N, C-alpha and C positions, 0 to 999 in steps of 0.2 A: 808159221808159214811166211815166207819172204814177201815184203811189200815192194820188191824191186820194180815191178811194173808201174805201180803208183809213183814211185820215186822218179822213174824215167820221165813220166809225164810232166814233172816239175823241173827236173835237173838238166834236160837236154840243151836248153838255151844258155846254161851257166858254164863258168870256167872254174878250174881248180888248180892250185899249186900244192903239190905233195912233196914234202921235204923229209927224207929218211936216209940215214947213212947205211943201213943194212940193205945190201943189194938184193938179196933174196926176198925180203919183206917188201921192199920198194917195187920190185918187178911183179910180185904176186898181186899187190893191191892196185898197181897201175893198170893191170888187165881189167879189173873190176871197174875202176874209174873211167876207163876209156869206153866201156859199154854204157856207162851211165851219163857222163858229162859230154857236152859238146866240144870242150877244149880242156886238155890235161897237160900240165907242165910238171916235170920231175926235177928234183935237186938232191944232191948227195950230202949237203951240209948247209949250215945257216948262211955262210957267205954266198954260196952259189944261189941259194933261195932269195937272199936279199938283192943280189945283182939282177935276177930275173924280175923281181917285184918292182924295181925302180923303173923298168921300161914297159911293163905290162899291167893292165888291170885284171885282177882275179876276184871272182865273187866269193870264193872260199879258199882259205889256207889251212892245210892240215900238216902239222909238223911234229917231229920227235923232239925230245929235250936234249939228251946227251949226244953230241955230234962233234967231230973234229973241226978245226979251223975257227968256226963260230957256232956256239950252241943255240938251241931253239929259243931260249929266253932272250939272249942278246938280239937275235933276229926279230923276235916279236916286239921288243922295245922300239927298234927302228921302224917296223911296220906301223905300229900304233902311233908313233910320232908323226909319220907321214899321213896316215889315214886312221883316225880314231874310231871310225865306223866299221873297219874291216872285220869280217866274220872269221874267227880263228878257232880251230879245234886242235887239241894237243893229245898226242899219244905218249904214254909214259909207262915205265915199269913200276912194279909195286914198291920198290925201294926209293922211288923219287917223289914220294908224297910230300916231302918237305918243301917242294917247289909250288905246291898247289895254291897256297895263299898269295904268293907273289904273282902267280899267273892270273888269279882272280882279280887282283888289283890292276892288272894290265888290261882287263876286259875280256879275257878268255872265258867263253861261256860253256864249252863242251870239253869233256875229257874222256879218253878211251884208254883203259888199262891193257897193257900187253900181257899175254897174246890177245889180240883183238877178236872179240866175238862178232862174227859176221852179221848176225841178226841185229845186234845192238848198233853196229856201224850203219846198217841200212836205215834203222829207225831214227838215228841221230841225223843222218843226211836228209831223210824225208822231212823231219821237223825244220831243219835249216832251210832247205830248198823251198818249202811251202812259204815260210816267212819272207824269204828273199823275193819270191814271185809276187806275193801280195804287196810287198813294198814297191816293187817295180811297177806293178799295175796302178798303185795309188799315185806314184810319181807321174806316170803317163797321163792319168786322169787329171792331175793338177796342172800339168803342162797344157792339156787340152782346154781346161777351164781358163788358164791364163791367156791362151790364144783367143778364146771366145771373148774374154774381157777386153783384150786389146781391140778386137773388132767392134765390140759394143762401145768402147770409149770413142772410137772414130765416129760411130753413128751418133753418139750423144753430142759430140762436138758440132756436128751438122745440125742436130736438133736444137742445140743451144742457140745457134745463130738465128734459127727460126723463132725461138722463144724470145730472144732479145728484140727482134723486129716486132713480134706480137705485143710485147709489153710496151714498147714505145708507141705503138698504135693505140693501145688501150688507154694510155695516159692522155692522149690527145682527144679522146672521145668524151662527149658529155655523158654524165651518169643518168641517162634517161631510163624509163622503165624497161623499154626494149631497145636493144642495140644490135645491129647486124655487124658481125665481125668475120672477115675471111681469115681463117686460121693459118692456112699455108698456101703459097702460090701453087697453082695447078690443081687444087682440089675442085675449083669451079663451082662450089656450092657453099653459100654462106650459112653459118650456123647462128641461130638467134639465141642471144644470151639475155637473161633477165637481170635486173639490177641485183637481185640476190646472188646470182651466179657470179656477177662481176665482183661482188664483195669478197669472193674467195681470193681474188688477186690483190686486193687492198684492204685486208681486215683491219678494223678499228679496235684493236685489242691493246690494252696497256702493256708496256714492256716489263718483263719480269725475267730475271736471270734464272738459270737452271738451278743454282744453289739455293736461291730463295724459294723456288717452286718445290724442291725436294724437302727443304726445312719446314715448309708450311703445309705440306701434303698430309691429309688425314687418311691414314691407312698404311699398308705395308708396301713401300715403293719397290723393295727388292723382289717381292712376289710378282708385281707387274712387269718389272724388268725381265725376270726369268721367263715369264709367259711370252713376252715379245721376242726374246732371244730364241726361244724354242721354235716359234713360228718362222723366224728368219732363217734358222738352220734348214728348214724344209723348202724355203723359197728357191734356192739354186737348184736343188735336186728335182723339185716338182716342175719348174719351168723348163729345165734342160731335158728331162726325160719325157714328160708328158706331151711336150710340143713336138717331139720327134714324129709322133703319130697323133695329131690333134683330133681324136675322136670326141664325140660329145661327152663321154664319161671322163676323159682326160682333161678336157677344157673345164669341166665342172670342178675337178680337183684343183686346177690352177686358180679358178675363181674363188674357191673356198679359202685358200690361204690369205688372199687379199681381204676377204670379208671377215675372217677370223682376226686379222690384224686390226681392221677397223673396229670390230666389237671391243677389243681389249683397250685400244687407246681412247675409245669413247668413255671408258670407266675412269679415265684420268680427269675428265670433266672440263679441262681447259683446251681441248683440241677437237671441238665439235665439227668445225669446218673440214679439218683434215680427215676426221673419221668418216664424215659423210661422203667426201670425195672418193675415199678408198672403197666405201661400200657401193657407191654408184659405179665405180670402175669394175669391181667384182661382178656386179649385176650385168654390166655391159658385155663382159667377156662371155657370159652365157648366151648372149643374143647375137653373137657374130655369125653371119650367114656363110662366110667363106673361111673355113678352118685353115686353108693353106696360107691365107693372108696373115692369120695369127701366128702361124709357124714362122713366116718371114719376119715378123715384128717382135720375136722373142727378145731381141736385143733391147728394145724399149722397156719391156717388162723387167729385164735384169737391171736396167738403169733405175727404175722406180724402187726396186728391192734394195739396191745399193744405197739410194738416198735415204730410205727408211732406216737402214742400219746406221748410217752416219748421224741421222736425227736422234735415234735412241741413244747412241753411244755418247753424244755430246750433252744430252740432257740427263739421262738416268745413270750413266756409268762414270764418265769423266766429270760431269757437272760443270763443263767448261763454257757452255753457251751463254753469252751475255743476254741473249733474248731467246726464250724457249720457242718462239715462233720463227726463228731464223731461217728455217727451210720450208715452212708451211706453203708459202706462195709457189715455190719452185716445184714441190711435189704435186700440189693440187693442179698447177698448170700442166705438168707432165701427164697427169691422169686424164684431164679434160681434153688435152690435145690428142692423146693417143685414142681416147674414145671417139673423137671426131673422125679420126682416120680409119677406125674400125667399123663404125656403124653408118650405114646409109650412103657411103661414098664409093662402094665397090659392088659389083655383081659377082655371081658364082664363077664367071669366066675370067676373072682377073688373074693375071699371072705375075711372076716376079718382076718383069720389066715394067709393068704398070705400077707396081709398088714403089720401085726405085724412082720412077719418074715423078711420083707424087711427093716423095720425101726430099729428094735432092735435085738440084739444078742439073740439067743434062748438058754435057759438053757440046 
């Protein structure tokens, strides 16, 4: 039974160039293609096909081999030189099998022997169109993520300005047991830090390079790296998807990935402060009273996740960090600052304008 209905569901947004010198065959299959694809172009030989290809993008190219003026192989060579990723299917007679290895080397992935079996043609097109659709959706998703990252980068620049101001303030303060610090202008509520909390910002830990740390580590460092990498892979998806609709269950899942990361780096023994900060941050997420606020602040969560990736890569993968604690202060500061903005500073009626007013100076 034909899968043509399923094919149409994938193929309608796509375009095809069909190159065939036999007019009867070309016209016959052109009728089928016009029912299936959103855009169909026809050519009677390789030169005509190449001329059209140079000025138009086609998702799929289907071509015969033996044609006048320019044959299919010559045309395919030109197409592949221009676009190595082009999807190409070749139709050939039984006596043209000697060309198959050459075509495979050129990247041709599908072959149809004449006379073309209609059901096989539909099956091949369905396979191709599914893959092209999935690839397009993946590219669109990546573009969306890139836009989100650009937006996040802008937010992080603003936050970094606040961080710089905060750190300058901290260095001027006496290290008393209790110190009141106003984290951001406009919050209007001071947060009391203990001396122990302040030690997060200025840890008194001897400097050790990433290479020295890995060389002296007792255990399987690759296993730890794999675990952390696996958690990082879920960061982007969980933060992006779960905070679209920040229900208590979804917030719990976001909290869990930060707590899981904390648990694993605690096993490395040299990162107790960083582990505790991440654990506290994960716990804080569960206590947020205004889920919409967390939705607005997902850019800050992306920033912490990105910093953790940079931290892991420089220590456990590249081993390029001259000091294994080179990012500890920054990540811990980001966690604590974000906690302060999430907990106790807003009520359930807070809206987006309130959030923006707290994070950034108003014009």
